[in-house]
C-alpha positions as CSV (number, residue, x, y, z in Angstrom):
1,X,-172.8,-46.4,44.5
2,X,-172.2,-48.9,47.3
3,X,-174.8,-51.1,48.9
4,X,-173.8,-52.4,52.4
5,X,-175.7,-55.4,53.6
6,X,-176.1,-56.9,57.0
7,X,-176.4,-60.7,57.2
8,X,-178.6,-61.9,60.0
9,X,-182.3,-61.1,59.8
10,X,-181.5,-59.1,56.6
11,X,-180.3,-61.6,54.0
12,X,-180.5,-64.7,56.2
13,X,-183.6,-65.9,58.0
14,X,-181.9,-66.2,61.4
15,X,-185.1,-66.8,63.3
16,X,-185.7,-70.0,61.2
17,X,-182.0,-70.9,61.5
18,X,-182.1,-70.6,65.3
19,X,-185.2,-72.8,65.3
20,X,-183.3,-75.4,63.3
21,X,-180.4,-75.3,65.8
22,X,-182.9,-76.0,68.6
23,X,-184.1,-79.0,66.6
24,X,-180.6,-80.3,66.1
25,X,-179.9,-79.9,69.8
26,X,-183.2,-81.8,70.5
27,X,-181.9,-83.5,73.6
28,X,-180.5,-80.3,75.0
29,X,-182.3,-77.0,75.7
30,X,-180.6,-74.8,73.1
31,X,-182.9,-71.8,73.3
32,X,-182.7,-71.5,77.1
33,X,-178.9,-72.2,77.0
34,X,-178.4,-69.6,74.3
35,X,-180.1,-67.0,76.5
36,X,-178.3,-68.1,79.7
37,X,-174.7,-68.6,78.4
38,X,-174.6,-66.1,75.6
39,X,-177.3,-63.4,75.4
40,X,-177.5,-62.7,79.1
41,X,-173.7,-62.4,79.2
42,X,-173.5,-60.3,76.0
43,X,-171.4,-63.0,74.4
44,X,-171.9,-63.9,70.7
45,X,-173.0,-67.4,70.0
46,X,-170.2,-69.8,69.2
47,X,-171.3,-73.4,68.7
48,X,-167.9,-74.8,69.6
49,X,-168.1,-73.0,72.9
50,X,-171.6,-74.3,73.4
51,X,-170.5,-77.9,72.8
52,X,-167.7,-77.3,75.3
53,X,-170.2,-76.1,77.9
54,X,-172.3,-79.2,77.3
55,X,-169.3,-81.5,77.7
56,X,-168.0,-79.7,80.8
57,X,-171.4,-80.1,82.4
58,X,-171.5,-83.8,81.4
59,X,-174.7,-83.2,79.4
60,X,-173.2,-84.9,76.3
61,X,-170.8,-87.7,75.8
62,X,-168.3,-88.2,72.9
63,X,-170.8,-90.1,70.8
64,X,-173.5,-87.4,71.2
65,X,-170.8,-84.7,70.4
66,X,-169.9,-86.4,67.2
67,X,-173.6,-86.7,66.2
68,X,-174.2,-83.0,66.9
69,X,-171.1,-82.0,64.9
70,X,-172.3,-84.1,61.9
71,X,-175.8,-82.5,62.1
72,X,-174.3,-79.0,62.3
73,X,-172.0,-79.7,59.3
74,X,-175.1,-80.9,57.3
75,X,-177.0,-77.7,58.3
76,X,-174.1,-75.5,57.1
77,X,-173.9,-77.4,53.8
78,X,-177.5,-76.4,53.2
79,X,-177.4,-72.9,54.5
80,X,-178.7,-71.4,51.2
81,X,-182.1,-72.8,52.2
82,X,-182.2,-70.2,55.0
83,X,-181.7,-67.2,52.8
84,X,-184.7,-64.9,52.5
85,X,-186.7,-65.1,49.3
86,X,-185.1,-63.2,46.5
87,X,-181.8,-62.6,48.3
88,X,-179.6,-64.0,45.5
89,X,-181.7,-62.4,42.7
90,X,-181.3,-59.0,44.4
91,X,-177.5,-59.3,44.8
92,X,-177.1,-60.5,41.2
93,X,-179.3,-57.7,39.9
94,X,-177.2,-54.9,41.5
95,X,-173.9,-56.6,40.8
96,X,-174.9,-56.7,37.1
97,X,-175.6,-53.0,37.3
98,X,-172.0,-52.3,38.5
99,X,-172.9,-51.5,42.1
100,X,-170.2,-52.4,44.7
101,X,-171.7,-54.8,47.2
102,X,-170.3,-55.0,50.8
103,X,-171.3,-57.5,53.5
104,X,-170.7,-56.3,57.1
105,X,-171.8,-58.8,59.6
106,X,-171.9,-58.8,63.4
107,X,-171.3,-61.8,65.7
108,X,-168.8,-64.3,66.8
109,X,-166.2,-64.2,63.9
110,X,-165.9,-68.0,63.7
111,X,-169.6,-68.7,63.5
112,X,-170.2,-65.8,61.1
113,X,-167.4,-67.0,58.8
114,X,-168.8,-70.5,58.9
115,X,-172.1,-69.1,57.8
116,X,-170.7,-66.8,55.1
117,X,-168.4,-69.5,53.7
118,X,-171.3,-71.9,53.2
119,X,-173.5,-69.3,51.4
120,X,-173.4,-69.2,47.6
121,X,-174.1,-65.4,47.7
122,X,-170.6,-64.6,49.1
123,X,-169.4,-64.4,45.5
124,X,-171.4,-61.2,44.9
125,X,-169.5,-59.2,47.5
126,X,-166.5,-57.1,46.8
127,X,-165.6,-57.1,50.5
128,X,-166.8,-59.1,53.5
129,X,-166.2,-57.6,57.0
130,X,-166.7,-59.4,60.2
131,X,-167.3,-57.4,63.4
132,X,-167.6,-59.1,66.9
133,X,-168.0,-56.0,69.0
134,X,-170.2,-53.0,68.1
135,X,-170.9,-53.0,64.4
136,X,-171.4,-49.3,64.1
137,X,-167.9,-48.7,65.6
138,X,-166.2,-50.6,62.9
139,X,-163.5,-48.4,61.2
140,X,-165.0,-49.2,57.8
141,X,-167.9,-46.7,58.4
142,X,-165.5,-43.9,59.2
143,X,-163.6,-44.6,55.9
144,X,-166.8,-43.7,54.1
145,X,-167.3,-40.4,55.8
146,X,-165.7,-38.4,53.1
147,X,-167.1,-40.5,50.2
148,X,-168.9,-38.6,47.4
149,X,-170.8,-41.6,46.3
150,X,-174.3,-42.7,47.5
151,X,-174.1,-45.5,50.1
152,X,-177.2,-47.6,50.8
153,X,-177.4,-49.4,54.1
154,X,-179.6,-52.5,54.0
155,X,-180.1,-53.6,57.6
156,X,-182.8,-54.9,59.9
157,X,-181.6,-53.0,63.1
158,X,-183.0,-49.5,63.4
159,X,-180.8,-48.2,66.3
160,X,-177.7,-49.6,64.8
161,X,-178.5,-48.0,61.4
162,X,-179.1,-44.7,63.0
163,X,-175.6,-44.8,64.5
164,X,-174.1,-45.8,61.2
165,X,-175.9,-42.9,59.4
166,X,-174.4,-40.4,61.9
167,X,-170.9,-41.6,61.0
168,X,-171.3,-41.7,57.2
169,X,-173.2,-38.5,56.8
170,X,-175.5,-37.1,54.2
171,X,-174.6,-39.5,51.4
172,X,-176.1,-42.5,53.3
173,X,-179.5,-43.9,52.5
174,X,-181.4,-46.5,54.4
175,X,-183.4,-49.6,53.3
176,X,-184.7,-51.0,56.6
177,X,-185.7,-54.7,56.4
178,X,-188.5,-55.9,58.7
179,X,-187.3,-58.0,61.6
180,X,-187.2,-58.2,65.4
181,X,-185.0,-55.0,65.7
182,X,-186.6,-52.9,63.0
183,X,-188.7,-50.9,65.5
184,X,-186.2,-50.7,68.4
185,X,-186.1,-46.9,68.2
186,X,-188.6,-44.4,67.0
187,X,-187.9,-43.5,63.4
188,X,-189.5,-42.4,60.1
189,X,-187.9,-45.0,57.8
190,X,-190.3,-47.2,55.8
191,X,-190.0,-50.9,56.8
192,X,-189.6,-53.3,53.9
193,X,-189.5,-56.9,53.0
194,X,-186.1,-57.8,51.5
195,X,-187.6,-58.7,48.1
196,X,-188.8,-55.1,47.6
197,X,-185.2,-54.0,47.3
198,X,-185.0,-55.1,43.7
199,X,-187.3,-52.1,42.8
200,X,-185.0,-49.6,44.5
201,X,-184.1,-46.7,42.1
202,X,-180.4,-46.1,41.9
């Protein structure tokens, strides 16, 4: 059996992390800027790009840039604090049962790698896949199409999960984690808290 995990809003409390970023950029308007320069343009968040934007607009000087970089480095060093309750316990539980764990995460590859590399849970995954375009179009899903083993998708995004299921086929099962995208289509999947996964019957 394989369990394939998403990262943001599934294992990682991205809402709380984003609030912390807004706190770090306390003299800038991070939330408005994130919407304007990234979300509205369908560009994945990259903090180096954001710092460059602030510099180009003369909104920060070199001293402020260094201060922000130090605060961001400190945040990354404590990123385990932003995991959802029970995340590591769940991963350890399934790893000890011999389940192959995969992490497939969507977003700017540099920012996603910075996050993953600062999380202690990375050691539980047999493979970590970064996708910066459409996650459900990643070739990895198609490689599972002829698999005879059960594949459990643990994700917070209903529409994305539906597309993944279409590719993998009948052997795919869904554990939908509650979050901002868990109801973005009509579906019949139960919506769970992550910590409930530990009771999943293999």
